[in-house]
VOPAVEX-896104 format. One line per 4 residues: number of its first residue (from 0); for each residue y, z, x negated of C-alpha. Coordinates in pm, 1 decimal. Each point is the difference from the previous one (the first is absolute). Layout:
REM VOPAVEX-896104
NUM) Y,Z,X; ... $
This chain:
REM VOPAVEX-896104
0) 6086.2,15041.4,-13721.7; -247.2,-152.2,207.1; -317.3,148.6,-212.1; 146.5,324.5,26.3 $
4) 17.4,7.7,392.9; -372.7,-117.6,-47.7; -89.6,239.6,-208.1; 150.8,279.4,173.3 $
8) -164.9,-145.2,349.4; -339.6,-16.7,-167.6; 28.9,363.7,-98.9; 120.4,136.6,338.6 $
12) -312.1,-164.0,186.7; -259.4,141.9,-302.2; 187.2,358.9,61.4; -13.2,-46.2,387.2 $
16) -418.3,-32.8,-31.3; -5.7,293.4,-229.7; 134.9,171.7,264.6; -187.9,-107.0,306.9 $
20) -351.1,12.8,-221.6; 117.7,349.4,-89.8; 59.1,73.6,412.0; -324.3,-176.3,98.8 $
24) -210.5,334.0,-171.4; 189.6,227.0,194.4; -167.7,100.7,332.7; 341.0,37.2,188.7 $
28) 45.0,-408.3,-67.5; -315.5,-93.0,190.8; 108.7,234.8,287.5; 377.0,-192.4,-32.9 $
32) -120.9,-341.5,36.3; -266.0,83.6,296.7; 316.6,179.3,165.1; 244.9,-310.7,-44.0 $
36) -256.5,-222.0,104.6; -76.9,202.0,300.9; 347.5,-20.8,113.6; 34.4,-383.7,-83.2 $
40) -325.6,-37.3,243.6; 192.8,242.2,247.2; 295.1,-173.7,-7.6; -137.1,-352.5,72.2 $
44) -175.0,181.4,257.2; 295.8,185.6,172.2; 183.4,-365.6,-67.0; -285.0,-171.5,203.2 $
48) -24.7,288.2,267.4; 421.8,-11.5,27.7; -24.4,-406.2,51.1; -263.1,18.0,243.0 $
52) 145.0,316.0,208.5; 291.7,-250.7,23.3; -220.0,-316.1,79.1; -160.9,186.4,301.0 $
56) 332.4,159.3,140.2; 1.1,347.0,-97.9; 380.0,-34.1,-88.9; 47.8,-250.9,282.7 $
60) -131.3,-305.5,158.9; -45.2,-277.2,-201.7; 49.0,-311.1,222.0; -336.4,-187.6,136.0 $
64) -63.4,-344.6,-113.6; 48.6,-99.6,377.1; 389.0,163.1,-0.7; 39.2,-189.9,-323.2 $
68) -102.1,-335.2,141.2; 187.8,83.0,288.3; 381.3,96.6,-164.1; 328.1,-25.0,260.4 $
72) 300.7,-28.2,-158.3; 296.6,176.5,185.7; 197.9,-337.3,75.5; 337.6,-35.6,163.4 $
76) 34.0,-183.1,299.0; 269.0,-271.2,-59.5; 243.5,-147.2,249.7; 98.2,-369.0,-13.3 $
80) 258.1,-237.1,211.8; -72.1,-290.1,175.1; 118.3,-137.6,-280.8; -239.8,145.6,-215.4 $
84) 226.2,245.2,-194.2; -111.5,322.8,-71.7; 220.7,255.3,162.0; -154.4,323.3,-119.2 $
88) -337.6,199.7,2.3; -128.5,323.8,133.5; -237.2,180.0,-232.5; -75.1,342.7,-136.0 $
92) -72.2,-137.1,-346.8; 186.2,-351.5,-20.5; -254.9,-245.0,-75.3; -130.2,-318.9,84.6 $
96) -349.3,-150.0,-153.7; -22.1,-327.8,-188.6; -285.3,-170.6,-124.9; -111.1,-93.8,-374.6 $
100) 141.6,-355.6,11.2; 342.7,89.3,106.9; 9.7,235.8,-348.0; 216.9,-201.2,-268.2 $
104) -240.2,-31.9,-300.8; 251.4,106.7,-231.2; 9.9,344.7,185.2; -372.3,12.1,-63.4 $
108) 66.3,-38.9,-360.1; 299.2,220.9,-6.8; -209.2,295.6,146.2; -321.7,-25.7,-150.9 $
112) 198.4,-53.5,-340.2; 182.1,318.6,60.1; -240.2,239.5,231.6; -380.1,-155.7,-83.5 $
116) -39.1,-243.4,-287.9; -412.9,24.8,39.4; -12.0,14.1,373.7; -245.3,-305.6,25.4 $
120) -190.2,167.6,-285.3; -29.5,366.1,146.6; -200.6,141.5,312.0; 286.9,226.3,145.2 $
124) 7.7,202.0,-322.2; 158.3,-106.9,-312.3; -145.2,246.9,-297.8; 236.9,-163.6,-280.0 $
128) 320.2,83.9,234.1; -119.5,329.8,22.8; -29.7,44.3,-394.0; 319.2,-219.5,-16.2 $
132) 200.8,216.7,221.1; -131.7,355.2,-177.9; 98.3,-132.9,-332.3; 237.3,-263.7,4.7 $
136) 254.0,113.5,342.0; -36.2,364.2,-70.4; -22.2,28.2,-392.9; 194.7,-299.5,-59.6 $
140) 252.1,-20.8,277.1; -89.0,-390.6,57.1; 137.5,-42.8,325.0; -149.8,-387.6,-17.8 $
144) -319.9,101.2,-61.3; -68.4,22.1,395.1; -129.9,280.3,254.4; -360.0,147.5,-16.8 $
148) -59.4,-68.6,342.3; -180.4,-374.8,83.4; 142.3,-173.3,302.6; -250.9,66.8,193.1 $
152) 6.5,365.0,-54.6; 422.6,-69.5,75.7; -185.3,-142.4,322.1; -200.9,316.5,62.5 $
156) 282.7,187.2,-60.1; 206.4,-189.7,269.3; -237.2,-33.2,243.7; -72.5,401.0,-33.7 $
160) 250.8,212.0,-95.0; -67.4,254.2,-213.1; -78.0,368.5,125.0; 136.9,313.0,-157.5 $
164) -278.6,240.6,-43.2; -6.9,355.9,-116.1; -159.3,-70.4,-358.2; -56.2,-300.7,-201.1 $
168) 230.7,-216.8,197.9; 14.5,-300.7,-262.7; -324.3,-36.8,-127.4; -154.4,56.9,360.1 $
172) 235.9,-252.0,132.8; -49.5,-221.7,-315.8; -411.2,-43.8,74.5; 59.7,-85.6,361.9 $
176) 229.5,-269.9,-117.9; -288.7,-109.8,-226.0; -239.8,32.3,256.9; 230.2,-236.7,302.2 $
180) 61.0,-242.5,-292.4; -358.5,-53.5,-93.5; -56.6,-50.5,380.3; 269.0,-211.0,57.6 $
184) -139.3,-201.4,-296.9; -342.4,-62.7,190.1; 166.7,-71.2,327.8; 249.6,-237.6,-66.0 $
188) 73.8,-314.9,-217.0; 285.2,50.9,-284.7; 230.6,-223.3,187.8; -63.4,217.6,279.5 $
192) 81.7,343.2,-178.1; 359.7,-157.7,-169.2; 63.0,-152.0,371.9; -91.3,350.6,122.4 $
196) 208.3,199.9,-263.2; 316.9,-224.2,18.4; -1.4,34.7,457.5; -41.0,376.5,-79.5 $
200) 240.0,116.9,-312.9; 333.4,153.1,38.6; 300.8,-165.9,-158.1; 213.2,342.8,32.6 $
204) 210.4,-18.9,362.3; -252.7,25.9,244.9; -93.0,-343.6,-106.8; -350.0,-107.5,-13.5 $
208) -184.6,-326.2,-108.4; 162.4,-255.3,-188.8; 121.3,-159.2,295.3; 208.7,243.5,117.4 $
212) 128.8,72.2,-393.4; 56.4,-399.2,-75.5; 219.3,-8.0,349.6; 160.0,337.6,-13.3 $
216) 121.5,-76.4,-398.4; 36.7,-355.9,2.2; 9.4,-152.0,351.1; -291.6,-223.3,-73.3 $
220) -392.7,-1.5,81.5; -252.8,70.3,-275.7; -75.3,-347.1,-109.5; 360.2,-56.8,-90.0 $
224) 50.4,236.1,-227.4; 69.3,-114.1,-358.6; -119.5,171.0,-343.5; 315.5,234.6,-10.2 $
228) -9.1,140.8,377.0; -351.2,33.8,-56.2; 1.1,179.4,-333.2; 260.9,229.5,156.3 $
232) -220.8,82.7,294.9; -331.2,68.7,-204.5; 258.3,232.7,-205.8; 85.5,213.2,316.0 $
236) -340.4,77.7,7.3; 10.8,247.8,-259.5; 249.3,204.1,130.2; 148.5,-132.4,336.3 $
240) 315.6,213.8,-6.0; 88.4,4.4,-377.8; -47.8,-403.0,-27.4; 148.6,-65.6,339.3 $
244) 199.5,-310.9,-51.2; 271.0,57.1,242.5; 55.1,366.0,-71.6; -54.8,-12.1,-394.7 $
248) 31.3,-380.0,-110.0; 37.3,83.8,-405.0; -341.2,191.5,21.1; -136.7,-290.8,229.4 $
252) 83.9,-245.0,-234.9; -156.6,199.6,-335.7; -341.1,-6.6,232.5; 15.2,-318.2,133.0 $
256) 60.5,-96.8,-380.0; -320.4,207.9,-123.8; -245.4,-144.4,324.1; 172.0,-371.1,-169.7 $
260) -118.9,126.7,-345.7; -370.4,78.9,112.3; -15.3,-346.6,170.3; 103.4,-158.0,-340.5 $
264) -234.3,240.7,-212.7; -275.3,-125.2,231.7; 68.6,-343.8,-19.8; 114.6,-40.5,381.6 $
268) 310.8,-102.4,-171.7; 120.6,-178.7,-307.2; 231.8,201.3,-238.7; 341.4,-220.8,75.9 $
272) -81.7,39.5,365.7; -7.8,351.0,-31.1; 300.0,25.1,-183.9; 212.1,-238.4,248.2 $
276) -134.0,188.3,286.5; 125.6,300.3,-121.6; 328.7,-64.0,-95.4; 41.7,-115.5,402.0 $
280) 236.8,218.5,197.8; -139.4,248.8,280.1; 88.2,-195.9,336.3; -93.4,182.3,315.8 $
284) 84.2,-140.8,366.9; -100.1,389.8,162.0; -104.2,-39.6,380.6; -154.2,311.3,170.3 $
288) -158.7,2.2,324.4; 49.0,326.3,127.0; 79.0,71.3,360.2; 381.1,43.9,-35.4 $
292) 22.4,-302.7,-211.9; -31.0,-433.9,53.2; 73.9,-148.1,297.6; -68.5,111.3,394.5 $
296) -20.1,387.6,-110.1; 84.5,70.2,353.0; -241.3,-246.6,184.1; -302.6,127.2,-233.2 $
300) 29.9,339.1,90.1; 30.9,-108.6,359.3; -319.3,-205.5,-24.8; -167.5,292.4,-222.2 $
304) -56.2,189.8,350.3; -147.2,-266.0,170.3; -254.4,-86.1,-287.4; -125.8,347.3,-34.4 $
308) -75.8,-18.8,389.7; -163.0,-294.5,-38.8; -206.9,143.1,-341.5; -82.8,289.9,225.1 $
312) -126.9,-255.4,263.2; -170.1,-222.7,-147.7; -351.2,83.7,-247.0; -172.5,-169.6,-315.9 $
316) -313.4,-120.6,-38.8; -105.6,355.9,-92.9; 141.5,174.5,345.1; 278.8,152.4,-167.0 $
320) 370.5,-75.0,57.4; 214.5,-193.0,-211.6; 274.0,185.7,-178.6; 319.7,-213.3,-71.1 $
324) 67.6,180.3,-298.4; -320.6,-34.1,-210.4; -233.0,-280.5,163.8; 227.0,-317.3,-149.5 $
328) 69.9,-183.4,338.4; 228.0,-294.4,6.9; 273.3,24.8,278.2; 168.9,-356.3,55.3 $
332) 353.0,34.0,207.9; 201.5,-240.7,229.2; 310.9,130.1,-248.5; 159.9,-316.4,-166.9 $
336) 76.4,143.0,-369.3; 289.2,-261.2,-52.7; 197.7,127.6,327.8; -87.4,364.1,-49.1 $
340) 185.0,-24.7,-352.5; 265.7,-173.6,152.0; 55.9,292.3,339.0; -24.4,285.1,-275.6 $
344) 261.8,-151.1,-244.4; 240.1,-133.4,322.0; -91.5,363.3,116.7; 123.1,210.3,-316.5 $
348) 278.1,-255.0,-137.2; 187.6,67.1,364.9; -118.4,387.4,31.0; 169.6,102.2,-385.1 $
352) 325.3,-156.8,142.0; -12.3,146.4,320.7; -91.8,315.5,-183.0; 314.6,-58.6,-186.2 $
356) 210.3,-100.1,289.2; -132.5,367.9,175.2; 88.9,217.7,-282.9; 307.7,-113.1,-23.9 $
360) 71.6,-7.6,354.6; -38.7,375.5,7.3; 136.7,39.8,-343.5; 60.0,417.4,-81.3 $
364) -124.6,90.0,345.7; -341.8,5.6,99.2; -165.0,-104.8,332.7; -147.3,379.4,16.9 $
368) 380.9,152.2,-116.0; 87.8,75.1,389.7; -372.5,50.3,125.9; -202.1,214.7,-287.0 $
372) -314.7,8.3,246.9; -67.5,-368.9,-122.9; -37.1,139.2,-342.1; -218.3,291.9,102.5 $
376) -258.7,-209.7,225.2; -24.8,-193.0,-297.8; -82.3,310.6,-219.6; -225.6,136.3,251.5 $
380) -215.5,-288.8,-4.0; -42.8,-60.7,-373.1; -301.1,74.1,-155.5; 104.5,270.0,-207.1 $
384) 186.6,198.6,262.4; -339.4,13.6,197.0; -228.5,95.2,-318.1; 254.9,300.3,-68.1 $
388) -2.7,116.2,363.4; -348.6,-10.3,13.8; -16.1,211.6,-320.2; 211.6,234.0,173.6 $
392) 315.7,20.7,-145.2; 325.2,103.7,217.1; 265.2,-229.7,16.2; 223.7,113.5,-251.2 $
396) -246.1,-8.8,-222.9; -66.6,-346.0,128.6; 345.2,-118.5,-57.1; -2.3,131.8,-328.0 $
400) -264.3,-216.6,-87.3; 150.4,-274.7,156.9; 312.7,61.9,-243.4; -145.5,2.8,-297.7 $
404) 38.5,-303.7,-213.2; -324.1,-192.9,-154.5; -74.7,-292.9,-166.5; -115.3,-310.5,244.4 $
408) -14.6,-355.7,-14.5; 244.9,-160.3,281.0; -11.9,-333.5,206.1; 315.8,-171.3,-44.3 $
412) 89.9,-392.9,70.3; 112.7,-28.3,-368.4; -388.8,105.0,-92.0; -186.1,339.2,-46.8 $
416) 225.7,255.5,-154.6; -157.9,374.7,-123.8; 263.5,253.6,67.5; 27.7,366.9,-18.9 $
420) 107.9,106.3,376.7; -84.7,255.7,282.7; -250.4,-70.0,250.2; 264.3,36.7,264.7 $
424) 220.3,-288.9,-196.8; -286.8,-204.7,-31.0; -30.6,46.3,389.5; 312.9,-113.9,75.5 $
428) 15.8,-305.4,-235.7; -305.1,-133.4,173.6; 165.0,67.4,321.8; 241.2,-244.9,-2.6 $
432) -205.1,-309.4,-85.1; -4.9,-252.5,282.2; -334.1,-147.5,86.9; -128.0,-306.3,169.2 $
436) -345.2,-206.3,84.0; -58.3,-336.5,-2.4; -276.9,-194.0,134.2; -116.2,-368.6,103.8 $
440) -259.5,-209.9,166.3; -104.8,-315.1,111.0; 51.4,-5.2,395.5; -314.8,-228.4,51.3 $
444) -239.9,182.3,-213.3; 104.6,344.6,-9.7; -48.6,-21.4,-375.6; 264.9,299.4,-169.9 $
448) 118.2,-194.5,-263.2; 221.6,253.7,-164.8; 79.3,378.7,32.5; 200.5,245.4,-161.9 $
452) -2.2,330.0,148.0; 281.1,184.9,-226.1; 218.5,-41.7,-290.0; -196.2,137.3,-262.4 $
456) -366.8,119.7,54.0; -82.8,236.8,-295.7; 360.5,265.2,89.3; -25.7,-146.9,376.8 $
460) -326.3,-18.9,176.8; 83.8,1.1,404.0; -71.0,-314.1,96.2; 289.6,-187.0,230.4 $
464) -217.9,-228.5,129.6; -292.4,132.8,137.5; -85.9,35.5,343.5; 5.3,367.2,12.9 $
468) 396.2,-9.0,-126.6; 253.1,-27.2,285.2; 329.4,-57.9,-1.9; 248.6,-84.2,251.5 $
472) 61.9,-369.5,64.6; 323.6,-67.9,99.1; 89.3,-399.8,135.9; -307.4,-105.5,-146.1 $
476) -192.8,95.0,329.5; 269.5,-198.7,204.4; -248.2,-355.2,-33.6; -243.8,181.0,210.3 $
480) 203.8,139.4,282.5; 168.9,-333.5,-3.1; -326.3,-160.6,1.8; -95.9,191.2,279.6 $
484) 267.2,-44.4,237.7; -16.4,-421.1,-75.1; -367.9,59.4,97.9; 156.8,141.5,335.0 $
488) 245.9,-227.6,118.2; 291.8,72.3,-219.1; 112.8,-375.5,-179.8; 180.3,-26.3,-325.2 $
492) 368.2,-57.2,147.4; 8.5,282.6,260.8; 310.3,105.8,-75.9; 13.2,410.9,45.1 $
496) 329.1,190.1,-25.9; 38.5,222.5,-340.5; 211.9,282.8,192.2; -150.1,379.5,-143.6 $
500) -188.3,148.2,289.3; -62.4,359.3,64.2; -388.0,73.0,134.0; -1.2,307.4,204.4 $
504) -360.0,47.2,17.4; -47.8,-10.0,-376.6; 190.9,328.5,-79.9; 360.5,-221.9,13.3 $
508) -92.2,-212.5,-274.8; 222.0,-275.8,-101.2; -116.6,-231.9,-264.0; 316.0,-121.5,-213.5 $
512) 34.4,-370.5,-166.1; 54.2,0.3,-425.7; 339.2,-208.9,49.8; 112.1,246.1,248.5 $
516) 73.1,-329.8,232.8; -126.1,0.6,365.5; 212.4,-271.4,106.6; -144.9,-329.3,161.3 $
520) -365.8,-111.9,11.4; -264.0,-137.3,-164.4; -245.3,-230.2,50.9; -356.9,149.2,-63.7 $
524) -57.9,-198.8,-275.0; 355.4,112.8,-145.9; -77.6,364.1,66.4; -307.0,-40.5,-208.1 $
528) 160.4,-154.4,-308.1; 342.8,225.7,-19.6; -270.0,294.4,126.5; 225.7,123.6,247.5 $
532) -121.3,315.0,165.6; 115.5,53.5,278.5; -113.5,-332.5,102.0; -324.2,43.5,-152.1 $
536) -86.3,319.7,263.9; 100.6,-185.1,283.8; -268.3,-265.0,-150.0; -247.5,292.9,12.5 $
540) 104.9,88.2,363.7; -69.3,-341.8,82.6; -352.5,-47.8,-202.7; -76.9,366.5,140.7 $
544) -88.4,264.8,-300.3; -411.7,34.5,110.0; 21.4,-425.7,-16.6; 129.6,43.0,-367.8 $
548) -208.1,261.4,-84.6; -337.3,-195.6,84.6; 135.3,-315.2,-203.6; 47.5,235.8,-262.0 $
552) -317.9,138.4,-5.7; -150.8,-355.2,94.2; 162.7,-117.6,-348.3; -187.8,248.2,-243.2 $
556) 268.7,283.3,44.6; -241.5,337.3,29.7; 268.0,285.4,-45.5; 119.4,172.5,304.9 $
560) 262.2,-173.5,144.2; 209.6,255.8,197.6; 71.5,-153.9,389.8; 402.5,63.6,-39.8 $
564) 262.3,-248.0,52.0; 91.0,39.3,-412.6; -279.1,-179.1,-121.4; 233.4,-310.7,57.2 $
568) 179.9,123.9,-276.2; -292.1,47.1,-218.5; -78.3,405.1,4.3; -344.8,21.6,-0.4 $
572) -182.6,70.9,-334.8; -228.5,-266.0,-141.3; -167.7,-97.6,-326.3; 118.4,-329.7,-201.1 $
576) -346.1,-74.8,18.6; 38.8,-54.2,389.8; 311.5,-135.0,7.1; -145.4,-322.2,-200.4 $
580) -265.2,-34.1,195.1; 210.2,7.9,306.3; 250.8,-295.1,-123.3; -288.3,-204.9,-119.9 $
584) -72.7,-59.2,368.6; 291.6,-157.1,39.8; -77.0,-259.4,-293.6; -290.9,-53.2,138.4 $
588) 110.8,-176.2,325.4; -95.9,358.6,190.4; -310.3,68.9,-126.6; -94.6,312.7,-154.6 $
592) -154.0,45.3,-356.4; -197.3,287.2,-173.4; 121.0,98.2,-312.9; -266.3,-72.4,-223.7 $
596) 9.5,129.1,-412.3; -393.8,-23.4,-121.1; -188.2,-265.6,-88.0; -334.5,92.1,-137.6 $
600) -217.5,259.4,-177.5; -259.3,-120.9,-269.7; -196.0,208.9,-249.4; 62.5,-5.9,-375.9 $
604) -230.0,-275.2,20.3; 215.5,-216.2,218.6; -299.3,41.9,327.5; 200.8,48.5,336.6 $
608) -9.9,293.7,154.2; 293.8,-72.4,251.4; 178.0,-252.8,130.2; 299.9,77.8,189.2 $
612) 95.5,-345.1,137.7; 73.0,-32.6,348.7; 195.2,-216.6,312.2; 351.8,225.1,-91.4 $
616) 118.6,-131.4,363.0; 47.1,212.5,303.5; 116.4,-101.8,331.9; 254.9,-163.6,160.1 $
620) 287.1,277.0,67.3; 314.2,-206.0,89.9; 44.9,-314.7,126.3; 70.9,-288.1,-321.3 $
624) 300.4,-97.2,177.7; 108.1,366.1,-13.1; -127.5,2.2,-353.6; 205.6,-310.8,-81.9 $
628) 312.2,127.9,138.9; -8.9,321.6,-185.3; -72.5,-209.7,-315.1; 348.0,-194.2,68.6 $
632) 217.4,311.2,97.2; -117.6,206.0,-273.2; 80.5,-332.1,-252.3; 311.8,18.9,176.7 $
636) 19.4,377.0,-130.2; -24.1,-145.4,-357.5; 232.9,-318.0,3.7; 273.1,201.9,161.4 $
640) -89.9,397.6,121.6; -62.1,288.2,-201.1; -221.2,-192.2,-290.2; 259.8,-268.2,-47.8 $
644) 41.6,171.4,-318.3; -334.4,-225.2,-127.8; 190.9,-294.5,30.0; 363.9,108.8,-119.6 $
648) -90.8,241.3,-280.8; -388.7,-72.2,-120.1; 56.7,-415.6,89.1; -358.5,-5.9,138.2 $
652) -27.0,-337.5,197.7; -393.2,69.4,136.0; -81.0,-4.8,349.6; 63.6,309.0,36.4 $
656) -25.4,270.0,316.6; 78.3,387.5,-21.4; 128.0,298.1,157.2; 177.2,293.3,-145.2 $
660) -0.4,352.1,83.6; 165.1,301.1,-93.2; -74.4,383.0,139.5; 260.6,248.6,105.0 $
664) 230.2,141.7,-274.6; -157.6,-303.5,-201.5; -288.1,208.1,-100.2; -244.3,-327.2,18.0 $
668) 102.0,-335.7,-75.6; -243.6,-270.9,34.1; -69.8,-387.7,-20.5; -261.9,-194.1,217.0 $
672) -26.6,-355.7,-82.8; -212.6,-274.4,27.8; -54.8,-396.7,-114.3; -301.3,-161.8,221.0 $
676) -217.7,103.0,-313.9; 108.7,300.4,-104.2; 82.6,347.4,174.5; 128.4,249.5,-192.7 $
680) 224.9,349.5,82.2; 203.4,227.5,-228.9; 77.9,386.6,81.3; 253.5,213.9,-198.8 $
684) 144.0,351.0,-3.6; -65.4,304.2,-132.8; -349.1,214.4,118.6; 229.6,281.0,109.1 $
688) 196.1,-174.7,307.1; 326.2,199.1,-114.2; 104.3,-136.5,-321.0; 149.9,-327.1,112.9 $
692) 310.9,-244.6,-61.8; 288.4,167.3,180.0; 95.9,-377.2,86.3; -115.1,-274.6,190.8 $
696) 127.1,-229.0,-263.4; -288.2,154.0,-245.0; -267.9,105.4,263.6; -40.7,-242.4,208.0 $
700) -354.0,-184.0,-46.0; 205.3,-316.3,-98.7; 117.5,161.6,-295.5; -288.8,216.5,-53.3 $
704) -313.0,-167.7,49.3; 84.0,-387.4,53.1; 84.0,-70.2,-367.0; -319.5,85.7,-105.9 $
708) -141.6,-261.2,262.6; 240.5,-236.7,-118.6; -98.7,39.6,-379.0; -389.3,7.7,62.3 $
712) 55.3,-351.8,187.3; 215.4,-105.2,-288.7; -299.7,24.3,-228.0; -249.5,-181.2,194.3 $
716) 232.3,-268.1,57.9; -13.5,-60.9,-351.5; -372.3,1.2,-41.9; -142.4,-338.5,72.5 $
720) -363.0,179.5,71.5; 158.0,187.4,285.0; 317.3,-94.2,97.3; -232.0,-174.5,309.2 $
724) 45.8,358.7,141.6; 346.3,5.9,11.3; 106.4,-416.4,33.2; -179.0,-51.5,318.6 $
728) 149.3,-116.6,313.1; 20.6,137.8,326.5; -96.1,-233.3,291.7; 254.4,-194.6,187.2 $
732) 31.3,223.8,328.9; -32.0,-217.3,315.8; 247.8,-173.1,243.0; -84.1,284.5,232.7 $
736) 79.0,311.8,-241.5; 294.3,-205.8,-162.7; 122.8,-47.3,384.9; -51.8,411.3,36.2 $
740) 171.7,37.9,-277.9; 295.4,-216.8,-8.8; 287.0,279.4,25.7; 278.8,185.4,-203.8 $
744) -63.4,368.1,-106.6; 329.5,152.3,139.4; 240.2,-22.1,249.0; 288.3,212.3,-16.7 $
748) 130.0,124.0,318.9; 292.1,-240.6,107.9; -236.1,-270.2,-58.8; -296.4,155.8,237.4 $
752) 289.9,21.5,269.1; 168.6,-334.6,-73.2; -385.4,-145.1,51.3; -45.9,192.0,373.9 $
756) 335.5,-146.6,86.4; -102.7,-378.2,-114.0; -331.4,9.8,224.7; 220.9,176.4,277.9 $
760) 288.6,-323.0,-19.5; -297.2,-257.9,-108.2; -146.5,136.4,376.8; 347.9,-33.2,125.3 $
764) 93.9,-345.5,-82.0; -296.2,-178.6,21.6; 45.4,-267.2,307.4; -142.1,97.5,307.9 $
768) -279.6,-154.2,179.4; 55.8,-185.7,348.3; -85.9,202.9,251.3; -259.2,-169.3,192.4 $
772) 16.0,26.9,383.3; -219.1,266.4,156.8; -278.5,-50.5,253.7; 202.2,152.2,303.2 $
776) 293.6,-211.8,-107.9; -214.9,-293.5,14.4; -154.0,105.3,341.4; 365.7,45.0,136.7 $
780) 135.9,-310.9,-86.0; -390.2,-225.0,166.9; 119.4,267.7,349.7; 350.2,-142.4,-10.0 $
């Protein structure tokens, strides 16, 4: 058989030689040979001309040596808590650069085995790989053969993305990448190229660089990646969506195992180790830092605006302004990450329960049933309505759009749900949600420790802590009124009658008490303890409106306060931020402090660009004695007044002072509370004040807002590293303060009258002094 094949091959060669010899004697053969040679040389010349035309920039500029030496990735800026926890990032592309020594060796091995096994041998272009791709990958369909581009070429593509040309886009872009790759190899070491590549490459989901990817999918730093996790991330580079371990876990495992096989093939792993790794399940610890996820989302958005201002006002060494989204700044804040989590947990726990109570309270009827304008206003404020209106649609046409069901994702306290509902039903769904805000700070340093602006940042962007978010503050304003009165000669044990009064000078205004009791008299201390409206207005009259407004401003309240007697009941619109600032003055013995939420900003290399440390203390705006008396009065509020459920229901035994607040029709519920080391405030209500509980039982500040404060403190009490904030003790008041406050809270009318008569009788029964003779009588006696 073999002999026959050999004979046939010899015969074929002999035949072809005879044909070639016969052609050589023909004239056209020489012409054809010459034409082929000329065509070949022209092709070579054409390819050379094509190459040099690209090199010289005829098809777009090629980066210069200087540009390649100064490669700058767009790096995300990072926000850190005071206890060094990453809170979030600001970015166009989520990326954080790392150095080569932060890369695990087995990740490099997995990368080289899969993407570019001769990386250390070539100078940017691997000719063998080009032929391998042509024959093995394309013709034979062998996926394990890898790609044709070297890591350096891929780096060139990542740094200078491909551009679409009118013709020959692929060869032009490929040749550009080859040219840039060779330049990169001449400038950088192999380690530097690997580092640049792994800081630049996309792992999908807008995650760029190995540090972002390892934190995103496995919640670890790159150095902590194990072999199978490294193989998963290397496998992602083939197709970031197809092999995404979160979206397509089975395909991700297949690709991971192929990478592990490649590592074994090139002796980075033993076959036994590779088989063991391939048998392991895929375990993700997925964590994404975006503007709606993670902790302190409202706070991060709040400081973003301040940081953008800082960037515009500060320049880099090259004279350009800093860019928050690309310059890799590191922002260190005053937020305590654990305290922030406690605050968010307390708020979400209570608000989920309160919302269920609210929905049950209204039942089948809705808050807008008797007032359709509420629903109409909400619709007209929506982005959809404004867009449709701007497009020129009539009201009837807009109504049809709002009634047509569409698929959408909605927020519920049970989790995000996907539903088919009309835009109008969506507005109804969100309109009924109660909102909340929470802020905590150190009274002496002014450092803001926790900031929760709402119930869910993805669906409710409005920040209810922000200084520009103002609501009526209710009875939480009364301590400022009473402090002004004490500063102006009123004493805690001065008794004031509770009877209702009509103020003719203010449109017959006649404030009432929540319990409709107008009998007897309250001490000033007792009136604050039980939040007696009629007495508070009379205390304001003694303090004077002008002096009260002046003290409020001195305590840090910047909002406009109308000069009317109703401010005694808390009618001013003030932000939670300002109220926390004001109450810190009481905890701080009458010295105002200024809230601070930034510590420092550094560049990506750790060089300090600005330090925000400053003296937080302002001036003494009330006497120490007045502040001490106010603390004792507000401790009384907690011990036996409107905030007593902190003791009864929540069993808190800490030293606490505070004040509840409830506004007209229960639209707003407040609680402001503090210990010697921590002041925190809570607001709860609907974004539309017309939507509220119909009963004060549910709608008062003690029921709506106080529970969040209580749940927050209970968590802090259990934290050994943070409970010094809650377990601190108020200093014992001096003898003068104790004497001035030594009285009961309330006297009924009978006891008040009896006390007057007792004083009269005591005066009548007092023994008469022995009358001495007058001078006239003595003179008369002498004359006689």
